[in-house]
Backbone as JSON Lines, residues from 0, in Angstrom:
{"i":0,"aa":"X","n":[18.35,-18.62,-37.64],"ca":[17.6,-18.65,-36.41],"c":[18.23,-17.66,-35.43]}
{"i":1,"aa":"X","n":[17.42,-16.86,-34.79],"ca":[17.88,-15.86,-33.83],"c":[18.15,-16.53,-32.49]}
{"i":2,"aa":"X","n":[19.31,-16.3,-31.88],"ca":[19.58,-16.91,-30.57],"c":[18.67,-16.3,-29.51]}
{"i":3,"aa":"X","n":[18.28,-17.12,-28.56],"ca":[17.43,-16.67,-27.46],"c":[18.29,-15.9,-26.48]}
{"i":4,"aa":"X","n":[17.86,-14.7,-26.15],"ca":[18.59,-13.89,-25.18],"c":[18.05,-14.15,-23.79]}
{"i":5,"aa":"X","n":[18.94,-14.36,-22.86],"ca":[18.54,-14.55,-21.47],"c":[18.47,-13.2,-20.78]}
{"i":6,"aa":"X","n":[17.56,-13.07,-19.82],"ca":[17.51,-11.81,-19.07],"c":[18.8,-11.6,-18.31]}
{"i":7,"aa":"X","n":[19.21,-10.35,-18.14],"ca":[20.41,-10.08,-17.36],"c":[20.25,-10.58,-15.93]}
{"i":8,"aa":"X","n":[21.27,-11.15,-15.39],"ca":[21.22,-11.66,-14.02],"c":[21.36,-10.52,-13.03]}
{"i":9,"aa":"X","n":[20.67,-10.62,-11.89],"ca":[20.87,-9.61,-10.86],"c":[22.28,-9.73,-10.28]}
{"i":10,"aa":"X","n":[22.74,-8.71,-9.56],"ca":[24.07,-8.8,-8.96],"c":[24.19,-10.07,-8.12]}
{"i":11,"aa":"X","n":[25.31,-10.75,-8.23],"ca":[25.47,-12.07,-7.61],"c":[25.6,-12.02,-6.08]}
{"i":12,"aa":"X","n":[26.53,-11.27,-5.56],"ca":[26.79,-11.28,-4.12],"c":[26.36,-9.96,-3.49]}
{"i":13,"aa":"X","n":[25.2,-9.99,-2.86],"ca":[24.69,-8.77,-2.23],"c":[24.96,-8.74,-0.72]}
{"i":14,"aa":"X","n":[25.6,-9.79,-0.18],"ca":[25.84,-9.88,1.26],"c":[26.52,-8.64,1.85]}
{"i":15,"aa":"X","n":[27.52,-8.05,1.19],"ca":[28.18,-6.9,1.81],"c":[27.27,-5.67,1.96]}
{"i":16,"aa":"X","n":[26.14,-5.67,1.29],"ca":[25.27,-4.5,1.29],"c":[24.01,-4.7,2.14]}
{"i":17,"aa":"X","n":[23.88,-5.88,2.74],"ca":[22.69,-6.19,3.53],"c":[22.74,-5.5,4.88]}
{"i":18,"aa":"X","n":[21.56,-5.08,5.33],"ca":[21.42,-4.44,6.64],"c":[19.96,-4.58,7.05]}
{"i":19,"aa":"X","n":[19.63,-3.97,8.18],"ca":[18.24,-3.91,8.62],"c":[17.84,-2.45,8.71]}
{"i":20,"aa":"X","n":[16.61,-2.16,8.36],"ca":[16.08,-0.8,8.44],"c":[16.08,-0.34,9.89]}
{"i":21,"aa":"X","n":[16.57,0.88,10.13],"ca":[16.57,1.44,11.48],"c":[15.15,1.69,12.01]}
{"i":22,"aa":"X","n":[14.2,1.89,11.1],"ca":[12.83,2.2,11.52],"c":[11.97,0.98,11.78]}
{"i":23,"aa":"X","n":[11.99,0.0,10.86],"ca":[11.07,-1.14,10.97],"c":[11.77,-2.48,11.09]}
{"i":24,"aa":"X","n":[13.09,-2.5,11.03],"ca":[13.92,-3.71,11.17],"c":[13.79,-4.68,10.0]}
{"i":25,"aa":"X","n":[13.16,-4.27,8.91],"ca":[13.07,-5.13,7.73],"c":[14.44,-5.24,7.07]}
{"i":26,"aa":"X","n":[14.7,-6.35,6.39],"ca":[15.96,-6.45,5.66],"c":[16.0,-5.44,4.51]}
{"i":27,"aa":"X","n":[17.15,-4.82,4.33],"ca":[17.34,-3.86,3.23],"c":[18.72,-4.06,2.63]}
{"i":28,"aa":"X","n":[18.94,-3.4,1.52],"ca":[20.25,-3.28,0.9],"c":[20.59,-1.8,0.89]}
{"i":29,"aa":"X","n":[21.81,-1.45,1.29],"ca":[22.25,-0.06,1.16],"c":[22.93,0.09,-0.19]}
{"i":30,"aa":"X","n":[22.44,1.04,-0.95],"ca":[23.01,1.32,-2.27],"c":[23.29,2.82,-2.35]}
{"i":31,"aa":"X","n":[23.97,3.2,-3.4],"ca":[24.26,4.61,-3.65],"c":[23.78,4.94,-5.06]}
{"i":32,"aa":"X","n":[23.17,6.09,-5.21],"ca":[22.74,6.53,-6.54],"c":[23.96,7.05,-7.3]}
{"i":33,"aa":"X","n":[23.86,7.18,-8.62],"ca":[24.98,7.77,-9.36],"c":[25.34,9.18,-8.89]}
{"i":34,"aa":"X","n":[24.4,9.85,-8.23],"ca":[24.66,11.2,-7.69],"c":[25.31,11.15,-6.31]}
{"i":35,"aa":"X","n":[25.49,9.94,-5.76],"ca":[26.16,9.8,-4.47],"c":[25.25,9.76,-3.26]}
{"i":36,"aa":"X","n":[23.94,9.66,-3.46],"ca":[22.99,9.62,-2.34],"c":[22.82,8.18,-1.86]}
{"i":37,"aa":"X","n":[22.95,7.96,-0.54],"ca":[22.69,6.64,0.04],"c":[21.18,6.38,0.02]}
{"i":38,"aa":"X","n":[20.79,5.19,-0.45],"ca":[19.37,4.84,-0.49],"c":[19.18,3.41,0.0]}
{"i":39,"aa":"X","n":[18.16,3.18,0.85],"ca":[17.82,1.82,1.25],"c":[16.9,1.21,0.19]}
{"i":40,"aa":"X","n":[17.19,-0.02,-0.19],"ca":[16.45,-0.71,-1.24],"c":[15.94,-2.03,-0.69]}
{"i":41,"aa":"X","n":[14.69,-2.38,-1.02],"ca":[14.18,-3.69,-0.64],"c":[14.97,-4.76,-1.38]}
{"i":42,"aa":"X","n":[15.4,-5.84,-0.69],"ca":[16.24,-6.84,-1.34],"c":[15.52,-7.69,-2.39]}
{"i":43,"aa":"X","n":[14.22,-7.88,-2.25],"ca":[13.49,-8.68,-3.22],"c":[13.14,-7.89,-4.47]}
{"i":44,"aa":"X","n":[13.04,-8.59,-5.59],"ca":[12.63,-7.91,-6.82],"c":[11.13,-7.68,-6.78]}
{"i":45,"aa":"X","n":[10.67,-6.75,-7.58],"ca":[9.26,-6.37,-7.59],"c":[8.8,-6.07,-9.0]}
{"i":46,"aa":"X","n":[7.6,-6.54,-9.35],"ca":[7.05,-6.24,-10.67],"c":[6.66,-4.77,-10.81]}
{"i":47,"aa":"X","n":[6.62,-4.04,-9.68],"ca":[6.35,-2.6,-9.73],"c":[7.6,-1.78,-9.41]}
{"i":48,"aa":"X","n":[8.75,-2.46,-9.35],"ca":[9.99,-1.78,-9.0],"c":[10.46,-0.82,-10.07]}
{"i":49,"aa":"X","n":[11.27,0.14,-9.64],"ca":[11.87,1.1,-10.58],"c":[13.34,1.36,-10.26]}
{"i":50,"aa":"X","n":[13.96,0.42,-9.54],"ca":[15.36,0.57,-9.16],"c":[16.16,-0.59,-9.77]}
{"i":51,"aa":"X","n":[17.13,-0.25,-10.57],"ca":[18.02,-1.22,-11.2],"c":[19.33,-1.22,-10.42]}
{"i":52,"aa":"X","n":[19.71,-2.39,-9.9],"ca":[20.93,-2.5,-9.09],"c":[22.08,-3.09,-9.9]}
{"i":53,"aa":"X","n":[23.28,-2.59,-9.62],"ca":[24.49,-3.12,-10.23],"c":[25.64,-2.89,-9.26]}
{"i":54,"aa":"X","n":[26.55,-3.84,-9.2],"ca":[27.76,-3.67,-8.39],"c":[28.84,-3.1,-9.31]}
{"i":55,"aa":"X","n":[29.34,-1.92,-8.93],"ca":[30.38,-1.24,-9.7],"c":[31.47,-0.77,-8.76]}
{"i":56,"aa":"X","n":[32.69,-1.21,-9.03],"ca":[33.84,-0.81,-8.21],"c":[33.62,-1.06,-6.72]}
{"i":57,"aa":"X","n":[32.98,-2.18,-6.4],"ca":[32.76,-2.55,-5.01],"c":[31.6,-1.87,-4.33]}
{"i":58,"aa":"X","n":[30.84,-1.06,-5.05],"ca":[29.67,-0.38,-4.5],"c":[28.41,-0.91,-5.16]}
{"i":59,"aa":"X","n":[27.32,-0.97,-4.4],"ca":[26.03,-1.31,-4.97],"c":[25.4,-0.01,-5.45]}
{"i":60,"aa":"X","n":[25.23,0.11,-6.75],"ca":[24.71,1.33,-7.36],"c":[23.24,1.12,-7.71]}
{"i":61,"aa":"X","n":[22.41,2.08,-7.32],"ca":[20.97,2.03,-7.57],"c":[20.61,3.08,-8.61]}
{"i":62,"aa":"X","n":[20.2,2.61,-9.76],"ca":[19.68,3.51,-10.79],"c":[18.19,3.61,-10.63]}
{"i":63,"aa":"X","n":[17.7,4.79,-10.25],"ca":[16.25,4.99,-10.08],"c":[15.7,5.42,-11.44]}
{"i":64,"aa":"X","n":[14.79,4.6,-11.97],"ca":[14.27,4.78,-13.32],"c":[12.91,5.46,-13.31]}
{"i":65,"aa":"X","n":[12.65,6.23,-14.38],"ca":[11.3,6.79,-14.51],"c":[10.38,5.69,-15.04]}
{"i":66,"aa":"X","n":[9.1,5.96,-15.15],"ca":[8.11,4.95,-15.54],"c":[8.45,4.29,-16.87]}
{"i":67,"aa":"X","n":[8.79,5.08,-17.87],"ca":[9.11,4.54,-19.19],"c":[10.38,3.7,-19.17]}
{"i":68,"aa":"X","n":[11.4,4.18,-18.45],"ca":[12.65,3.43,-18.35],"c":[12.43,2.1,-17.62]}
{"i":69,"aa":"X","n":[11.64,2.14,-16.55],"ca":[11.37,0.91,-15.79],"c":[10.61,-0.09,-16.65]}
{"i":70,"aa":"X","n":[9.65,0.38,-17.41],"ca":[8.9,-0.51,-18.29],"c":[9.83,-1.15,-19.32]}
{"i":71,"aa":"X","n":[10.69,-0.37,-19.92],"ca":[11.65,-0.88,-20.89],"c":[12.61,-1.87,-20.27]}
{"i":72,"aa":"X","n":[13.06,-1.58,-19.06],"ca":[13.99,-2.48,-18.37],"c":[13.31,-3.82,-18.06]}
{"i":73,"aa":"X","n":[12.05,-3.76,-17.59],"ca":[11.31,-5.0,-17.33],"c":[11.12,-5.79,-18.61]}
{"i":74,"aa":"X","n":[10.77,-5.1,-19.7],"ca":[10.58,-5.78,-20.99],"c":[11.88,-6.42,-21.48]}
{"i":75,"aa":"X","n":[13.02,-5.86,-21.1],"ca":[14.32,-6.42,-21.49],"c":[14.76,-7.53,-20.54]}
{"i":76,"aa":"X","n":[13.96,-7.8,-19.51],"ca":[14.26,-8.89,-18.59],"c":[15.06,-8.52,-17.37]}
{"i":77,"aa":"X","n":[15.23,-7.22,-17.11],"ca":[15.96,-6.8,-15.91],"c":[15.11,-7.04,-14.67]}
{"i":78,"aa":"X","n":[15.77,-7.34,-13.58],"ca":[15.11,-7.54,-12.29],"c":[15.17,-6.21,-11.54]}
{"i":79,"aa":"X","n":[14.01,-5.64,-11.25],"ca":[13.96,-4.32,-10.6],"c":[13.53,-4.46,-9.14]}
{"i":80,"aa":"X","n":[13.96,-3.5,-8.36],"ca":[13.66,-3.44,-6.93],"c":[12.88,-2.16,-6.63]}
{"i":81,"aa":"X","n":[12.48,-2.03,-5.36],"ca":[11.8,-0.82,-4.9],"c":[12.63,-0.16,-3.81]}
{"i":82,"aa":"X","n":[12.6,1.17,-3.78],"ca":[13.21,1.88,-2.66],"c":[12.45,1.5,-1.39]}
{"i":83,"aa":"X","n":[13.18,1.23,-0.32],"ca":[12.52,0.81,0.93],"c":[11.64,1.91,1.5]}
{"i":84,"aa":"X","n":[12.01,3.16,1.29],"ca":[11.2,4.28,1.82],"c":[9.75,4.21,1.35]}
{"i":85,"aa":"X","n":[9.51,3.62,0.19],"ca":[8.15,3.52,-0.36],"c":[7.31,2.59,0.5]}
{"i":86,"aa":"X","n":[7.92,1.53,1.04],"ca":[7.18,0.5,1.77],"c":[7.32,0.57,3.29]}
{"i":87,"aa":"X","n":[8.3,1.27,3.79],"ca":[8.57,1.29,5.22],"c":[7.47,2.03,5.98]}
{"i":88,"aa":"X","n":[6.87,1.39,6.96],"ca":[5.83,2.05,7.75],"c":[6.37,3.19,8.61]}
{"i":89,"aa":"X","n":[7.68,3.24,8.78],"ca":[8.28,4.28,9.64],"c":[9.17,5.23,8.85]}
{"i":90,"aa":"X","n":[9.02,5.23,7.54],"ca":[9.85,6.14,6.73],"c":[9.54,7.58,7.09]}
{"i":91,"aa":"X","n":[10.59,8.32,7.35],"ca":[10.41,9.73,7.67],"c":[11.36,10.61,6.87]}
{"i":92,"aa":"X","n":[11.98,10.01,5.87],"ca":[12.89,10.79,5.04],"c":[14.32,10.79,5.54]}
{"i":93,"aa":"X","n":[14.54,10.4,6.79],"ca":[15.89,10.38,7.32],"c":[16.54,9.05,6.99]}
{"i":94,"aa":"X","n":[17.65,9.08,6.28],"ca":[18.34,7.86,5.91],"c":[19.69,7.87,6.58]}
{"i":95,"aa":"X","n":[19.93,6.85,7.39],"ca":[21.23,6.77,8.04],"c":[21.74,5.34,7.95]}
{"i":96,"aa":"X","n":[22.96,5.21,7.47],"ca":[23.63,3.9,7.5],"c":[24.22,3.74,8.89]}
{"i":97,"aa":"X","n":[24.32,2.53,9.31],"ca":[25.05,2.26,10.56],"c":[25.97,1.11,10.39]}
């Protein structure tokens, strides 16, 4: 009998990365891409998300996935998020942490 695999759990403690969007005041998470770019991420998971979050060396890392990668990640049970810029009514491309 094949053991049942559980979906990977999302990062446990996201409190250190929580903030509010400077434009719309919505709750966000500040993450960094593997390339070092700061990105605001919506804290809730989304069935249309393409951002995989992981805490590595004390940083919240955001892997932005292409359509095929996101589909595969969802099928594997990963919890995906969306970049806040996609949903923010005041997104203008300027990202600043405070």
